[in-house]
N, C-alpha and C positions, 0 to 999 in steps of 0.2 A: 348739603353742598349744594347751589344752587347752579342750572344750566350755564349762564354767562363766565363763572366761576371755573367751572371745569372745561370751557371750550378756552377760557385763557389760561389753562394747565397743559392741555394738547397740542398746542402749537409748539411744546418744546419737551413733552414726553408720551410716552405711551400710556393712559390709563386704559388698563381692560381686566376683566372679571373671568379670565379662563382663556384658553386656546381658541373656540371659538369667538370669541371678542373680535380677532382681528378678521377673521372670516368674515364675517358680519360688518365689516367697513364698504364694503362695496366698491370701494373707489371713488363712490360719489362725491363722499366729505373724509379725507383723509385725517381716520379715526375721532372721528367725531364723535356728538355723544350719543348716537344713532348705536355706535361700534362696541357698547359696552354693552354685553350681555351676560345673559346668565348658562353656568356649565351644567346643565343636565347630569344626573346619574345615565350612566351608560353610555353618552356621547363624547365622554371626554377620551378620546385615548391616547397613549403614551407616546412621547416623541420617537421617530423614527430614524435615526441619521443614514442606515443602510436602505432603506426605499427610492427609489430613483423615480423619477417623472420621466416617462417615458414619451414619445411624441403622438402617441393614439393615447395615453394619457389626459396629454394637450387638446388632443382632436376629441376627444369625449369628456371635459371639464365639466362640462355640466351634469354630469351623472355622480360627482362628487361636491356634494354642496359643503360637505365640511370641509373643502380645503377651497384654496382659491389660490391659480396655480396662473394667474398671469394680469397683465395691469387692469381690463376691464372687466377680468373674470371668465371670458371666452373670445372666439374667433369672431362670434358676430358683435362681440361690444357693449352688450347687452350691461353689465354692470350691477344685475340682480341676481340675488341669492336665495335659493327655495327655502333655507333655516327660516322658521317660525317661533324661536325661541323667544325672541323680540316684539312685542305686540302690544297696543293701548292699553291692556290690562298690565302689565307688568313695569313696562317702561321707566317707570316714576320712582321705582322700586331698586334701580342700577347703583352699584357701589364700586368704585374701584377695586380690584382684587392686587394688581401688582403693577409697579412704574417702572419706567427704563429710561434714563438720561438721555437721547439722542444727540446731545449737545449743541444741539440749534440754539444760534441765539439770535434768531431773526426769522425768516421764512421756514416753514417746514412742511412740504407738499407729496413726501411719498404715501405710496399705496403699497404696504406688507403684503407679498407674498406668504402664504400658507400651505405647507407641503408634508402631510404626516406627522403633526404637531411639531415642527419647528417652523418659526417666523421667521423669513428672511425682510432686511427693511435696508432705506439709506439714511443717511441726513445729509447736512452740509458741508460743502470741502471734500467731497470726495470721500465719503465714509461710506460704508456697508455692515451689516451686523447679522448674526444668527441668533434668534433667541428661545430657548425652550418654549414655547405658545402657551404653555398650561402655569408656568412658574414663573415663566420672565427672566430665569438664568440666563447670561451670556453664556453662548457656544463660543462662539468666536467674533470680532470687533477688526476691522481692516481699513485701512486709509491711505489713500497715494497723495503724495505730499505735493502742492499747490505751488505752482511756478512765481516768485514775489510780485510777476508784471500782469498777473490772471486779469482781464478784464470783462467777466460777461454781466451783460447788458442789467439784467432784470434779478438780479437775489443770487448767490451761492448756493443753489437749490439742485433737487434730485427727483426725479418723480417715480423711482423706481427700478426693480429687477426681473432677470428672465430666469429662468429655470430648466435646464435639460439635463438627464442623466443624474451625473455625478457633478455639474457647475450650475454657478449662476452667473451671471452676465452683468455688466458695468455698464455707462457710460458714463465717462470724468468729462469737470469745467475747462481739462487742458486737453480735450478730443483725442483721449485717448478707448479705446473697446479692451475691455479686462474681462479676462472667467479670471473667476475662482472657484477653488475647492469647497463645495457646499458644506462637507466636511471640518473641513480645516479655518479657510477660507485663504488658506495659501494662493499666490497666482500660479496660474495653469498656464497660460499666455497673454501677453499684453501688447497690444498692436497700436500705432500712431494713424489714428483718420486721418489728419490733417493738422499742420502747423496751427496751434492756436492763437499764434500773435498775427494770423490777417483778421483776429474778430471773430472765429468759429469758438463753438464750445457745446458740450454733449451734457444735454439735463435730462431727456425726455426718456421712459423705462424703454428699453428693446422689445422686440417681439420673437419669438422663436417660432420656425416655421419648419417643420420637417428637421434637416440638418443643418441649417442655418440662423443666424443671430440677427436682424433687421435693424439697423438704426441707421437714422437721420442726424442730422447736425440744426442749430442753433445761430442765430450772429446776423437775422435778417438788419436789425437796427445798428448796423457796420457795412452795410452793405455787400454782404458776401454771397456767393453763387449756391444757394442749396444745394442739398445731395443727400440721396437715400443707400447705405451702404448694405449688403448681405455679407458676411464670414463665417465661415466655416466653426462648425458650434466644438472640434475634435481637435483644429491648429490654431485656428486665428486667421487663416488665409482669407483675404479678401477675394469672394468671388464674383461681383457686379458694384455698379455703382450709376445711380439714375441720378441725374441733374434736373431738377425743379424749374430750373429757370434754361432758358438757351446761352450757347456761349457765342462767343464772336464769330461771326460767318454763318451761323444757324438762325433759321426764321425767326424772327419777331424778337431777337436780338437789338 
């Protein structure tokens, strides 16, 4: 199987050799060829839906190279993994171990999270899912229905989730921020950030800091006024909003 064929298939599905492979994606290329790795004896842990990702674990995420707990790997945004199973001596021997169909018919831009043997990812059209990262077995799948008049500028994509304790957090194309139960995929809370009909959408992965989930909006192509929101991770209550451009009557407008 040559590399160009692998890259073509990865646009539409995960091709992994074990649960460490998703960790090795590094957020640099979404499940690129380098993300296909080997699962050495003694390093593949059984999935544990009972384990929880605390704020302290997020802060110390670099100490858990077997996990990938946030979009860029750590708060420094280094996108670097200390894992060394893939190297120049064995990269040519990588083969697919399992595949999961993400239902992405076009662009696929997610960076998956891996927490204690569970892989959490997103797909097109407001989809999210959790898989047993060792076997590829689906644990749950979620999709929020899209309004018929949705009009994101640059594809119906999503770049990933954030995780804290018993929840994962998702931004949607119709500008909702949603908390899902990490074990079941059931909706814990769902808030509307802004009316999508004004040209807004959310495609980026949220960022959790302490007890806040922080997320921004897309839509500059439609002349929106951008902003960044912070929501209480437990309740979904919005704590603050920072506009990235000045409003009427403000300096620089």
